[in-house]
C-alpha positions as CSV (number, residue, x, y, z in Angstrom):
1,M,-28.9,-10.2,38.7
2,E,-27.6,-11.9,35.6
3,E,-29.4,-9.5,33.3
4,L,-27.7,-6.5,35.0
5,L,-24.2,-8.0,34.8
6,A,-24.8,-9.0,31.1
7,A,-25.9,-5.4,30.3
8,M,-22.9,-4.0,32.2
9,N,-20.5,-6.2,30.3
10,Y,-22.1,-5.3,27.0
11,R,-21.8,-1.6,27.6
12,G,-18.2,-1.9,28.8
13,K,-18.9,-0.1,32.0
14,I,-17.2,-2.5,34.5
15,N,-14.1,-1.2,36.2
16,M,-11.2,-3.4,35.5
17,D,-10.2,-3.9,39.2
18,Y,-13.8,-4.9,40.0
19,T,-13.9,-7.2,37.1
20,N,-10.6,-8.8,37.8
21,M,-11.5,-9.5,41.4
22,L,-14.8,-11.0,40.5
23,D,-13.3,-13.1,37.8
24,R,-10.4,-14.3,40.0
25,F,-12.8,-15.6,42.7
26,G,-15.2,-17.0,40.0
27,V,-12.4,-19.1,38.6
28,M,-11.6,-20.6,42.0
29,I,-15.2,-21.6,42.4
30,E,-15.6,-23.0,38.9
31,D,-12.5,-25.1,39.2
32,E,-13.8,-26.7,42.4
33,L,-17.2,-27.1,41.0
34,K,-15.8,-29.1,38.0
35,E,-14.3,-31.6,40.4
36,I,-17.5,-31.9,42.5
37,L,-19.7,-32.3,39.4
38,A,-17.3,-34.8,37.7
39,Q,-17.5,-37.0,40.7
40,E,-21.3,-36.8,40.8
41,V,-21.4,-37.8,37.1
42,E,-19.1,-40.8,37.7
43,E,-21.2,-42.0,40.7
44,A,-24.5,-41.6,38.9
45,K,-23.5,-43.4,35.7
46,D,-22.5,-46.4,37.7
47,Y,-26.0,-47.1,38.8
48,H,-28.0,-46.0,35.7
49,P,-27.0,-44.5,32.4
50,F,-29.9,-42.1,32.4
51,M,-28.7,-40.6,35.7
52,G,-25.2,-40.3,34.4
53,D,-26.6,-38.3,31.4
54,S,-28.7,-36.3,33.8
55,F,-25.8,-35.3,35.9
56,R,-24.0,-34.3,32.7
57,V,-26.9,-32.0,32.0
58,L,-26.5,-30.4,35.4
59,Q,-22.8,-30.2,34.9
60,D,-23.4,-28.2,31.7
61,F,-26.0,-26.1,33.4
62,L,-23.7,-25.0,36.2
63,L,-20.6,-24.5,34.0
64,R,-22.1,-22.3,31.3
65,G,-20.4,-19.2,32.6
66,G,-21.6,-16.1,34.3
67,R,-19.8,-14.1,36.9
68,R,-20.9,-16.2,40.0
69,L,-21.6,-13.0,41.9
70,A,-23.4,-14.6,44.9
71,S,-20.8,-17.3,45.6
72,A,-17.9,-14.9,44.8
73,S,-19.4,-12.5,47.4
74,T,-19.1,-15.3,50.0
75,L,-15.4,-15.6,49.3
76,I,-14.9,-11.8,49.3
77,V,-16.6,-11.4,52.6
78,Y,-14.6,-14.2,54.1
79,Q,-11.3,-12.7,52.8
80,G,-12.5,-9.4,54.1
81,Y,-12.2,-10.7,57.6
82,K,-9.5,-13.5,57.3
83,C,-7.3,-11.7,54.7
84,E,-6.9,-15.1,53.0
85,I,-8.7,-17.7,51.0
86,D,-8.5,-21.5,51.8
87,R,-9.9,-24.7,50.3
88,D,-12.6,-24.9,53.0
89,I,-14.2,-21.6,52.0
90,I,-14.0,-22.3,48.3
91,N,-16.0,-25.5,49.0
92,A,-18.5,-23.6,51.0
93,A,-18.8,-21.1,48.2
94,C,-19.4,-23.9,45.8
95,G,-22.3,-24.9,48.0
96,I,-23.7,-21.4,47.6
97,E,-23.4,-21.7,43.8
98,L,-25.2,-25.1,43.8
99,Y,-27.9,-23.5,46.0
100,R,-28.3,-20.6,43.6
101,H,-28.7,-23.0,40.6
102,S,-31.3,-25.0,42.5
103,I,-33.4,-21.8,42.6
104,L,-32.8,-21.0,38.9
105,A,-34.0,-24.5,37.9
106,H,-37.4,-24.0,39.5
107,D,-37.6,-20.3,38.6
108,D,-37.2,-21.2,34.9
109,I,-40.1,-23.6,35.1
110,A,-42.4,-21.1,36.9
111,D,-41.5,-18.4,34.3
112,A,-41.7,-20.8,31.3
113,E,-38.3,-19.7,30.2
114,M,-36.7,-21.4,27.2
115,Q,-33.1,-20.3,27.6
116,R,-30.6,-19.7,30.4
117,R,-27.2,-18.1,29.6
118,G,-27.2,-19.1,26.0
119,G,-28.4,-22.7,26.5
120,K,-31.7,-24.5,27.0
121,T,-33.3,-24.4,30.4
122,L,-33.3,-27.7,32.3
123,H,-37.0,-28.4,31.6
124,R,-36.5,-27.8,27.9
125,T,-33.5,-30.0,27.8
126,W,-35.2,-33.0,29.4
127,A,-38.4,-32.4,27.3
128,E,-36.4,-33.2,24.1
129,G,-37.2,-36.8,23.0
130,F,-39.9,-37.1,25.6
131,D,-42.6,-34.4,26.3
132,D,-43.1,-31.3,28.4
133,R,-44.4,-33.2,31.4
134,F,-41.2,-35.3,31.5
135,G,-39.1,-32.2,31.1
136,V,-40.8,-30.2,33.9
137,G,-40.8,-33.2,36.2
138,C,-37.1,-33.9,35.8
139,A,-36.2,-30.3,36.2
140,I,-38.2,-30.1,39.5
141,F,-36.3,-33.2,40.8
142,A,-33.0,-31.8,39.5
143,G,-33.5,-28.5,41.4
144,N,-34.1,-30.6,44.6
145,I,-30.9,-32.6,43.9
146,L,-28.9,-29.4,43.5
147,Y,-30.3,-28.1,46.8
148,S,-29.2,-31.4,48.5
149,L,-25.8,-31.1,46.9
150,A,-25.5,-27.6,48.2
151,I,-26.2,-28.7,51.8
152,N,-23.8,-31.6,51.5
153,T,-21.0,-29.6,50.0
154,I,-21.2,-27.0,52.7
155,L,-21.3,-29.6,55.5
156,R,-18.2,-31.3,54.0
157,S,-16.3,-28.1,53.7
158,G,-14.2,-28.6,56.9
159,F,-15.4,-25.8,59.1
160,D,-16.3,-26.2,62.8
161,G,-19.6,-27.9,63.2
162,N,-21.3,-25.0,65.1
163,L,-20.4,-22.6,62.3
164,L,-21.7,-25.0,59.7
165,M,-25.0,-25.3,61.6
166,Q,-25.4,-21.5,61.6
167,V,-24.8,-21.5,57.8
168,I,-27.3,-24.3,57.2
169,D,-29.9,-22.4,59.3
170,I,-29.3,-19.3,57.3
171,L,-29.6,-21.2,54.0
172,S,-32.7,-23.1,54.9
173,S,-34.4,-20.0,56.2
174,D,-33.6,-18.0,53.0
175,F,-34.6,-20.9,50.8
176,Q,-38.0,-20.8,52.4
177,D,-38.1,-17.0,51.8
178,I,-37.1,-17.2,48.2
179,N,-39.8,-19.9,47.5
180,E,-42.4,-17.8,49.2
181,S,-41.3,-14.8,47.0
182,Q,-41.7,-16.9,43.9
183,M,-45.2,-17.9,44.9
184,L,-46.1,-14.2,45.4
185,D,-44.4,-13.2,42.1
186,L,-46.5,-15.7,40.3
187,L,-49.7,-14.7,42.1
188,F,-49.1,-11.0,41.1
189,E,-49.4,-12.0,37.4
190,Y,-53.1,-12.8,38.2
191,K,-54.1,-10.0,40.5
192,E,-53.8,-6.3,41.1
193,T,-50.8,-5.6,43.3
194,T,-49.7,-2.7,45.5
195,Q,-46.2,-1.3,46.0
196,E,-46.3,-2.6,49.6
197,E,-47.0,-6.1,48.4
198,W,-44.2,-5.9,45.9
199,E,-41.8,-4.8,48.7
200,V,-42.8,-7.8,50.8
201,M,-42.1,-10.1,47.8
202,A,-38.8,-8.4,46.7
203,G,-37.6,-8.5,50.3
204,K,-37.6,-12.3,50.1
205,R,-36.3,-12.6,46.5
206,A,-32.8,-11.3,45.4
207,A,-32.4,-9.9,48.9
208,S,-32.6,-13.5,50.2
209,L,-29.8,-14.7,48.0
210,F,-27.5,-11.9,49.0
211,R,-28.2,-12.4,52.7
212,T,-27.2,-16.1,52.3
213,A,-24.0,-15.2,50.4
214,L,-22.8,-12.4,52.6
215,T,-23.7,-13.8,56.0
216,T,-22.2,-17.2,55.1
217,G,-18.9,-15.7,54.4
218,A,-19.1,-13.6,57.6
219,V,-20.1,-16.5,59.9
220,L,-17.5,-18.9,58.5
221,A,-14.8,-16.2,59.0
222,S,-16.0,-15.7,62.7
223,A,-16.7,-12.0,61.9
224,P,-17.4,-9.7,64.9
225,E,-21.0,-10.3,66.1
226,K,-22.0,-6.7,65.4
227,D,-21.2,-7.1,61.7
228,I,-23.7,-9.9,61.0
229,P,-26.8,-7.6,61.2
230,L,-25.0,-4.9,59.3
231,L,-24.3,-7.4,56.4
232,H,-27.8,-8.8,56.7
233,N,-29.4,-5.4,56.2
234,A,-26.8,-4.4,53.5
235,A,-27.8,-7.5,51.6
236,K,-31.4,-6.6,51.8
237,H,-30.8,-3.2,50.3
238,I,-28.5,-4.7,47.6
239,G,-31.2,-7.1,46.8
240,F,-33.8,-4.4,46.4
241,A,-31.4,-2.3,44.2
242,F,-30.6,-5.3,42.0
243,D,-34.2,-6.5,41.7
244,I,-35.4,-3.1,40.5
245,Q,-32.6,-2.8,38.0
246,D,-33.0,-6.3,36.6
247,D,-36.7,-5.6,36.1
248,I,-36.0,-2.2,34.4
249,I,-33.5,-4.0,32.1
250,D,-36.2,-6.6,31.1
251,T,-38.4,-3.7,29.8
252,F,-35.9,-1.2,28.5
253,A,-32.7,-3.0,27.4
254,S,-32.2,-3.9,23.7
255,Q,-32.2,-7.5,22.6
256,E,-28.5,-7.1,21.9
257,E,-27.8,-6.1,25.5
258,Y,-30.3,-8.4,27.2
259,G,-29.6,-11.6,25.2
260,R,-33.3,-12.1,24.5
261,E,-36.4,-10.1,23.5
262,P,-37.1,-7.4,26.0
263,G,-40.6,-6.9,27.5
264,G,-41.1,-10.4,28.8
265,D,-42.5,-9.1,32.2
266,I,-45.1,-7.0,30.4
267,L,-46.2,-9.9,28.2
268,K,-46.6,-12.2,31.2
269,R,-48.3,-9.4,33.1
270,K,-45.7,-9.6,35.9
271,K,-45.7,-6.8,38.4
272,P,-42.2,-5.4,38.9
273,L,-42.0,-2.1,40.7
274,H,-41.9,0.2,37.7
275,L,-45.0,-1.4,36.2
276,I,-46.9,-1.1,39.5
277,L,-45.9,2.6,39.7
278,A,-47.1,3.0,36.1
279,M,-50.4,1.3,36.8
280,N,-50.9,3.7,39.8
281,R,-50.2,6.7,37.6
282,D,-51.9,5.9,34.3
283,E,-55.4,4.4,34.1
284,G,-54.9,3.3,30.5
285,F,-51.8,1.5,31.3
286,A,-53.5,-0.1,34.3
287,S,-56.4,-1.2,32.1
288,L,-54.0,-2.9,29.7
289,M,-52.2,-4.8,32.5
290,K,-55.5,-5.9,34.1
291,G,-57.4,-6.7,30.9
292,D,-58.2,-10.0,29.3
293,M,-56.7,-8.9,25.9
294,E,-53.5,-10.8,25.1
295,L,-50.5,-8.5,25.2
296,K,-48.2,-8.7,22.1
297,E,-44.7,-7.5,21.3
298,E,-46.2,-4.7,19.2
299,N,-47.8,-3.3,22.4
300,I,-44.5,-2.9,24.2
301,P,-43.1,0.3,22.6
302,A,-46.3,2.3,23.5
303,M,-46.3,0.8,27.0
304,K,-42.7,1.7,27.5
305,E,-43.5,5.3,26.5
306,I,-46.2,5.5,29.1
307,I,-43.9,4.2,31.8
308,R,-41.4,7.0,30.9
309,N,-43.9,9.8,30.5
310,C,-45.9,9.1,33.7
311,G,-42.7,9.2,35.8
312,A,-42.8,5.6,36.9
313,L,-39.3,4.8,35.4
314,D,-37.7,7.8,37.2
315,E,-39.4,6.9,40.5
316,A,-38.2,3.3,40.3
317,K,-34.7,4.5,39.6
318,S,-34.8,6.8,42.6
319,I,-35.9,4.0,44.9
320,S,-33.2,1.8,43.6
321,L,-30.6,4.6,44.2
322,R,-31.8,5.0,47.8
323,H,-31.4,1.3,48.5
324,G,-28.0,1.3,46.9
325,R,-26.7,4.2,49.0
326,E,-28.1,2.6,52.2
327,A,-26.3,-0.6,51.4
328,Q,-23.0,1.3,50.9
329,S,-23.4,3.0,54.2
330,L,-23.9,-0.3,56.0
331,I,-21.0,-2.0,54.3
332,S,-18.7,0.9,55.3
333,Q,-19.6,0.3,59.0
334,T,-18.3,-3.3,59.0
335,E,-14.8,-4.4,60.0
336,M,-14.0,-6.0,56.7
337,N,-10.8,-4.9,55.1
338,D,-10.7,-2.1,52.6
339,E,-10.4,-4.4,49.6
340,A,-13.7,-6.2,50.5
341,K,-15.5,-3.0,51.3
342,G,-14.3,-1.5,48.1
343,F,-15.6,-4.4,46.1
344,F,-19.1,-4.1,47.3
345,I,-19.2,-0.3,47.3
346,S,-17.9,-0.4,43.7
347,L,-20.4,-3.0,42.7
348,I,-23.2,-0.9,44.1
349,D,-21.8,2.2,42.3
350,Y,-22.2,0.3,39.0
351,V,-25.7,-0.6,39.8
352,V,-26.4,3.1,40.5
353,E,-24.6,4.2,37.3
354,S,-26.6,1.8,35.2
355,L,-29.8,3.6,36.2
356,E,-29.0,6.2,33.5
357,W,-28.5,3.6,30.7
358,Y,-32.2,3.2,30.4
359,K,-34.3,6.3,29.4
């Protein structure tokens, strides 16, 4: 998700109305997050200096920037039904942002990432002055702390208790889904994978985060009952479209666009959709992905050419497009106001337009 937004910003393709709306809601969330995190830092440093420093690390991690698409989506859905934004929903959206970062902390460990949005990942930060075991251990615990903070922030947001219990049920169910997806994603680096297996995994990955974000806004706004499954299914299709695009960006974007060297999925032998399709279509490509030989950066240009020539890139784009159009159809059937519908339809349009950036 972040990779797509970064590439969109780099290429200057974002519509100003869309950008302004996302930035406006993002500022609301960030301002409230600063207060929440500042309080956590103060409380932590009172009982141990290391914990005060640790919460400052988390503070930096959460406030590095980014468009806060998931949590802003919660606000936009809520406003789409209530036609207003209040302090309670901003607090609940902060819970979604904390939840998202709890996932990122653990995801970076599993993927052995060194950087996140221009700064060190949590496990690399804590490893400095100690060792890798210490860094990984602290990052695991920090991810758990962020999840706990997410729950507490939502529960303290001020909404009716029955509505809050529905949201916590959504969040906990989707948290299980996203952890299951990460286990499958890791497994796929070590075994041959089918397109059907990928769909099971992806249906629990980005789709899960969007389900949490959209349905939280709808539940807390007391949206019409018929709209909840519409948003649930729309989120699933948005998640698929975003997942496919993020994976294509990893392979085909330039370092300038992507913010880091492209081709990381290939080097780790991950199995995003376009690579699975290429393995199905080209035996030589499949042999490279399955083989014991270490893949290196110099292998990537030739492998990208195979993905293009065998039709795997175009097929993955086509699948992403279908998911995007289905999501737009579902969004249009809800009773959200035109501004909220327009935001999501416009967002999906940019995902679809970005399909043609990568050849």
